[in-house]
C-alpha positions as CSV (number, residue, x, y, z in Angstrom):
1,M,-17.9,31.5,15.1
2,E,-20.5,32.5,17.6
3,P,-20.1,30.6,21.0
4,I,-22.8,28.0,21.7
5,S,-25.0,29.0,24.7
6,K,-25.5,26.6,27.5
7,N,-29.0,25.9,26.5
8,T,-28.2,25.2,22.8
9,K,-28.0,21.6,21.7
10,P,-24.7,21.0,19.8
11,N,-25.0,20.6,16.0
12,L,-22.7,17.7,15.2
13,R,-23.0,18.4,11.5
14,S,-21.1,21.5,12.1
15,V,-18.0,19.4,12.8
16,R,-17.9,18.0,9.2
17,E,-18.8,21.5,7.8
18,R,-15.8,22.9,9.7
19,L,-13.5,20.2,8.4
20,E,-14.7,20.8,4.8
21,K,-14.2,24.5,5.3
22,R,-10.6,23.8,6.2
23,E,-10.1,22.0,2.9
24,E,-10.9,25.3,1.1
25,L,-7.5,26.5,2.4
26,L,-5.7,23.7,0.6
27,S,-3.7,24.1,-2.6
28,P,-5.9,24.9,-5.6
29,F,-4.6,21.6,-7.0
30,A,-5.7,19.5,-4.0
31,S,-8.6,17.1,-4.0
32,R,-11.5,18.0,-1.8
33,S,-13.9,15.6,-0.1
34,V,-16.9,17.6,-1.2
35,D,-16.1,16.6,-4.8
36,S,-15.9,12.9,-4.0
37,V,-18.3,10.4,-5.5
38,R,-19.3,6.9,-4.3
39,A,-20.9,4.2,-6.4
40,I,-23.8,4.1,-4.0
41,A,-24.8,7.5,-2.7
42,E,-24.8,7.9,1.1
43,E,-25.8,10.5,3.6
44,P,-22.8,12.5,4.8
45,S,-21.3,11.9,8.2
46,D,-21.9,14.5,10.8
47,T,-18.3,14.4,12.2
48,R,-16.1,13.2,9.3
49,T,-15.3,14.2,5.7
50,E,-15.7,11.5,3.0
51,F,-12.0,10.7,2.9
52,Q,-11.9,10.3,6.6
53,R,-14.8,7.9,6.4
54,D,-12.9,5.9,3.8
55,R,-9.8,5.8,6.0
56,D,-11.9,4.5,8.9
57,R,-13.6,1.8,6.7
58,V,-10.2,0.5,5.5
59,V,-8.8,0.3,9.1
60,H,-11.8,-1.7,10.4
61,T,-11.7,-4.3,7.6
62,N,-10.6,-7.9,8.1
63,S,-8.2,-7.5,5.2
64,F,-6.4,-4.7,7.1
65,R,-6.1,-6.7,10.3
66,R,-4.6,-9.6,8.4
67,L,-1.7,-7.5,7.1
68,K,0.0,-7.8,10.5
69,H,0.8,-11.5,9.6
70,K,1.6,-11.0,5.9
71,S,5.2,-10.7,4.7
72,Q,6.8,-7.6,3.4
73,V,10.1,-9.2,2.2
74,F,11.0,-12.0,4.7
75,V,8.7,-15.0,4.7
76,A,6.6,-15.2,7.9
77,P,9.2,-13.2,9.9
78,Q,9.9,-14.5,13.4
79,G,11.9,-11.5,14.6
80,D,9.7,-8.9,16.3
81,H,11.3,-5.9,14.5
82,F,11.1,-7.0,10.9
83,T,8.7,-5.1,8.7
84,T,5.4,-6.7,8.0
85,R,2.8,-5.6,5.4
86,L,0.9,-3.8,8.2
87,T,3.9,-1.8,9.4
88,H,4.7,-1.0,5.7
89,V,1.3,0.6,5.0
90,I,1.5,2.6,8.2
91,E,4.9,3.9,7.2
92,V,3.6,4.7,3.7
93,A,0.8,6.7,5.2
94,Q,3.2,8.5,7.5
95,V,5.6,9.4,4.6
96,G,2.6,10.4,2.4
97,R,1.0,12.6,5.1
98,S,4.3,14.4,5.7
99,I,4.6,15.1,1.9
100,A,1.0,16.2,1.6
101,R,1.3,18.5,4.6
102,G,4.4,20.1,3.2
103,L,2.6,20.7,-0.1
104,N,-0.8,21.8,1.4
105,L,-2.6,18.8,-0.2
106,N,-5.3,16.6,1.2
107,E,-3.7,14.5,4.0
108,D,-6.9,12.5,4.7
109,L,-7.1,11.3,1.1
110,V,-3.4,10.3,1.2
111,E,-3.9,8.4,4.4
112,A,-6.9,6.5,3.1
113,I,-5.1,5.4,0.0
114,G,-1.9,4.7,1.8
115,L,-3.5,2.4,4.4
116,G,-5.6,0.6,1.8
117,H,-3.1,0.2,-1.1
118,D,-1.8,-3.3,-0.1
119,L,-5.0,-4.9,1.2
120,G,-4.9,-7.3,-1.8
121,H,-1.5,-8.7,-1.1
122,T,-1.1,-12.5,-1.0
123,P,0.7,-14.4,1.8
124,F,4.4,-14.2,1.4
125,G,4.3,-10.9,-0.4
126,H,5.4,-10.7,-4.0
127,I,6.5,-14.4,-3.9
128,G,2.8,-15.4,-3.5
129,E,1.6,-12.8,-6.0
130,S,4.0,-14.2,-8.7
131,V,2.7,-17.7,-8.2
132,L,-0.9,-16.8,-8.5
133,N,-0.2,-14.6,-11.5
134,Q,1.3,-17.7,-13.3
135,M,-1.6,-20.0,-12.3
136,I,-4.7,-18.0,-13.0
137,S,-6.0,-17.2,-16.5
138,G,-6.0,-13.4,-16.8
139,G,-3.2,-13.2,-14.2
140,F,-3.1,-11.7,-10.7
141,H,-1.8,-8.4,-9.4
142,H,-2.2,-7.2,-5.8
143,S,-3.3,-3.7,-6.8
144,R,-6.2,-5.1,-8.9
145,H,-7.1,-7.5,-6.0
146,S,-7.0,-4.6,-3.5
147,V,-9.7,-2.9,-5.6
148,R,-11.6,-6.2,-5.9
149,L,-11.6,-6.5,-2.1
150,I,-12.8,-3.0,-1.4
151,T,-15.4,-3.0,-4.1
152,L,-16.7,-6.6,-3.9
153,L,-15.3,-9.0,-1.3
154,E,-15.1,-7.1,1.9
155,K,-18.0,-7.3,4.4
156,D,-19.1,-10.7,3.0
157,G,-19.7,-9.4,-0.5
158,K,-21.0,-5.9,0.2
159,G,-17.7,-4.1,-0.4
160,L,-16.8,-0.8,1.3
161,N,-18.3,1.7,-1.1
162,L,-15.3,3.9,-1.0
163,T,-14.9,7.1,-3.0
164,E,-13.6,7.0,-6.5
165,H,-10.6,9.1,-5.4
166,V,-9.5,6.4,-3.0
167,I,-10.2,3.5,-5.3
168,D,-8.3,5.2,-8.2
169,G,-5.3,5.8,-5.9
170,I,-5.2,2.2,-4.8
171,R,-5.6,0.9,-8.3
172,N,-2.6,2.9,-9.6
173,H,-0.1,2.7,-6.8
174,S,2.2,0.0,-8.3
175,K,5.4,0.7,-10.1
176,P,7.7,-1.3,-12.5
177,E,11.2,-2.2,-11.7
178,G,13.8,0.3,-12.8
179,K,12.8,3.9,-13.7
180,F,9.4,4.7,-12.3
181,L,9.5,8.5,-11.9
182,S,8.0,10.3,-14.9
183,K,5.3,12.9,-15.5
184,E,3.7,10.6,-18.1
185,A,3.4,7.7,-15.6
186,V,1.1,9.8,-13.3
187,A,-0.6,12.0,-15.9
188,N,-4.2,11.0,-14.9
189,L,-3.7,10.6,-11.1
190,S,-4.6,13.1,-8.4
191,L,-1.7,14.6,-6.7
192,E,-2.6,12.7,-3.5
193,A,-2.6,9.4,-5.5
194,Q,0.8,10.4,-6.9
195,I,2.1,11.0,-3.3
196,V,1.1,7.5,-2.3
197,R,2.7,6.0,-5.4
198,I,6.1,7.6,-4.6
199,S,5.7,7.2,-0.8
200,D,5.3,3.5,-1.3
201,A,8.7,3.2,-2.9
202,L,10.4,5.6,-0.5
203,A,9.0,3.8,2.6
204,Y,9.8,0.3,1.4
205,L,13.3,1.2,0.4
206,A,14.0,2.8,3.8
207,H,12.6,0.0,5.9
208,D,13.8,-2.8,3.6
209,I,17.3,-1.5,3.9
210,L,16.8,-1.6,7.6
211,D,15.7,-5.2,7.5
212,A,18.5,-6.2,5.2
213,L,21.0,-4.6,7.5
214,R,19.4,-6.1,10.6
215,S,19.5,-9.6,9.1
216,D,23.1,-9.2,7.9
217,Y,21.8,-9.8,4.4
218,I,23.8,-6.8,3.3
219,K,26.2,-4.4,5.2
220,I,26.1,-0.6,5.0
221,E,29.3,-0.6,2.9
222,D,27.5,-2.7,0.3
223,L,25.0,0.1,-0.5
224,P,25.8,2.3,-3.4
225,A,28.2,5.1,-2.1
226,E,26.1,7.9,-3.7
227,A,23.0,6.6,-1.9
228,V,24.8,6.6,1.5
229,D,26.1,10.1,0.8
230,A,22.7,11.5,-0.2
231,L,20.5,9.6,2.3
232,G,22.8,9.1,5.3
233,V,23.4,5.9,7.3
234,R,20.4,5.9,9.6
235,H,16.7,5.1,8.9
236,S,15.6,8.5,10.1
237,Q,18.1,10.2,7.8
238,R,16.8,8.3,4.8
239,I,13.2,9.2,5.5
240,D,13.9,12.8,6.2
241,A,16.1,13.2,3.1
242,V,13.5,11.8,0.6
243,I,10.6,13.7,2.1
244,R,12.5,17.0,2.0
245,D,13.5,16.4,-1.6
246,V,10.0,15.5,-2.8
247,V,8.4,18.6,-1.1
248,E,11.1,20.9,-2.4
249,S,11.0,19.5,-6.0
250,S,7.2,19.5,-6.1
251,W,6.6,23.0,-4.6
252,D,4.5,24.1,-7.6
253,C,1.8,21.7,-6.3
254,T,1.2,24.2,-3.4
255,G,-0.1,26.8,-5.8
256,E,2.2,29.3,-4.3
257,I,4.3,29.8,-7.4
258,E,3.2,30.7,-10.9
259,I,3.2,28.0,-13.5
260,D,2.5,28.2,-17.3
261,D,-1.2,28.1,-18.3
262,G,-2.3,24.5,-19.1
263,D,0.7,23.0,-17.2
264,Q,-0.1,20.6,-14.5
265,P,2.2,20.2,-11.4
266,W,3.1,16.7,-10.4
267,I,4.8,14.9,-7.5
268,R,8.5,14.3,-8.2
269,M,12.0,14.2,-6.9
270,S,15.0,16.2,-8.0
271,P,16.7,14.7,-11.1
272,E,19.8,14.0,-8.9
273,L,18.1,12.2,-6.1
274,G,15.6,10.6,-8.5
275,K,18.5,8.8,-10.2
276,I,20.0,7.8,-6.9
277,I,16.7,6.3,-5.7
278,T,16.2,4.5,-9.0
279,D,19.7,3.0,-8.8
280,L,19.1,2.1,-5.2
281,R,15.9,0.3,-6.1
282,V,17.8,-1.7,-8.8
283,F,20.5,-2.5,-6.2
284,M,17.8,-3.8,-3.7
285,F,16.1,-5.9,-6.3
286,D,19.4,-7.4,-7.4
287,R,20.9,-7.9,-3.9
288,F,17.8,-8.4,-1.7
289,Y,14.4,-8.9,-3.2
290,H,15.3,-11.4,-6.0
291,P,17.7,-13.4,-3.7
292,I,15.0,-13.7,-1.1
293,S,12.6,-15.1,-3.7
294,A,15.2,-17.6,-4.8
295,S,16.2,-18.6,-1.3
296,V,15.1,-21.8,0.4
297,E,12.3,-20.1,2.3
298,G,11.3,-18.2,-0.9
299,R,11.0,-21.4,-2.9
300,K,9.1,-23.1,0.0
301,A,6.7,-20.1,0.2
302,A,6.1,-20.3,-3.6
303,A,5.4,-24.0,-3.4
304,I,3.0,-23.5,-0.5
305,V,0.9,-20.9,-2.4
306,G,0.9,-23.2,-5.5
307,V,-0.3,-26.3,-3.4
308,L,-3.0,-24.2,-1.7
309,F,-4.4,-22.9,-4.9
310,E,-4.4,-26.3,-6.6
311,H,-6.0,-27.9,-3.6
312,Y,-9.0,-25.4,-3.5
313,N,-9.3,-25.3,-7.2
314,R,-9.7,-29.1,-7.2
315,K,-12.1,-29.0,-4.2
316,P,-14.2,-25.9,-4.5
317,E,-16.7,-27.3,-2.0
318,L,-14.1,-26.3,0.6
319,I,-14.5,-22.6,-0.4
320,P,-17.2,-20.7,1.5
321,A,-20.4,-20.6,-0.6
322,W,-20.7,-16.8,-0.6
323,L,-17.1,-16.5,-2.0
324,R,-17.8,-19.1,-4.7
325,E,-20.9,-17.1,-5.8
326,L,-19.2,-13.8,-5.9
327,S,-16.0,-14.9,-7.6
328,G,-17.6,-16.1,-10.8
329,S,-15.2,-19.1,-11.4
330,T,-13.6,-21.8,-9.4
331,E,-10.1,-20.7,-10.0
332,R,-10.9,-17.1,-9.1
333,A,-12.6,-18.2,-5.9
334,A,-9.6,-20.4,-5.0
335,A,-7.3,-17.4,-5.6
336,D,-9.5,-15.1,-3.5
337,L,-9.4,-17.6,-0.7
338,V,-5.6,-18.1,-0.8
339,C,-4.9,-14.4,-1.2
340,G,-6.8,-13.7,2.0
341,M,-4.6,-16.0,4.0
342,T,-1.9,-14.7,6.3
343,D,1.5,-16.3,6.2
344,N,0.9,-18.3,9.3
345,Y,-2.5,-19.6,8.3
346,A,-1.1,-20.5,4.8
347,L,1.7,-22.5,6.6
348,M,-0.8,-24.3,8.8
349,M,-3.2,-25.2,5.9
350,A,-0.3,-26.4,3.8
351,E,0.9,-28.7,6.5
352,Q,-2.6,-30.2,6.7
353,I,-2.6,-30.8,3.0
354,K,1.0,-31.9,2.5
355,P,2.8,-32.5,5.7
356,G,6.5,-31.4,5.7
357,L,5.9,-28.8,2.9
358,S,6.9,-25.9,5.1
359,D,10.1,-27.4,6.5
360,G,12.9,-24.9,6.2
361,V,10.7,-21.8,5.8
362,F,12.1,-20.3,9.0
363,Q,15.7,-21.1,8.2
364,G,18.4,-18.5,9.1
365,R,16.4,-15.4,10.0
366,I,17.1,-14.9,13.7
């Protein structure tokens, strides 16, 4: 590049062009921002790629800010070091970027999807989600609601106009209990979306084990022995082990080794560690996630979400007019409002509606 003379005004557009040029060096299987599409066309940024713009739009939303007071596993955690939904998405983005960097894929796309994938979570995590899913016709799922937020509800009904690459990754990040690693399950996803899907599970297993140990819910000797042998006993060891395995097992995604014509590389773990991780997820559901949901605070949290939804469904005049107009039905508007609440705000509103309802929610966590 020719140096800019002292009398030449900087061309800021060259910043984006330089960044897009760097993307040409990525794997032939990587997503590139120049190929991205938005529902409403926009003028390109001078200083950012399209995926970088999406990341920034996610970070500056009200929904993203509220994640700091939304549960990951523990209900309205009082301890400063327990994972929240905000620290979870940050850790997912970190794990995902590390994998993308190792495989020469698009880190910016992974980061945008990772930071935005849980925007649609209810207060009290999957406990609240389960309640709304039972109460609303058509059901409720946080991944669908995340898409609803970014395409419709954010910015007072304007949405964020994110690229289809990011929206698709957010829509398809969720996984069933049990076995979730298969080529068929990710057949139509970009490699970057696949990275977030697997990073979500790897990140929450690592930090949820840390929370379970910190709270004395389980002890290290309770964990499956093969998981401890493969992943180590420290949080850093667990993170390092899974990232290394995914990068090594998915090396064909770099484009640096020959693959059969028509074959598509995909993000995966080795069969050995994949089984260990699947078994570890089953253990955590049996010994941590389901028991938390069935605990005193879990049942209280579920009752709070149910009371809030029924209250606003009966009194739609309490829902902001713009939200009622956008939502299309009273029950959907009530769900939209309740879903946007943080744990603390939901507790406060529940006490106003039904005093004493939240008694016991903070039991035994410090």
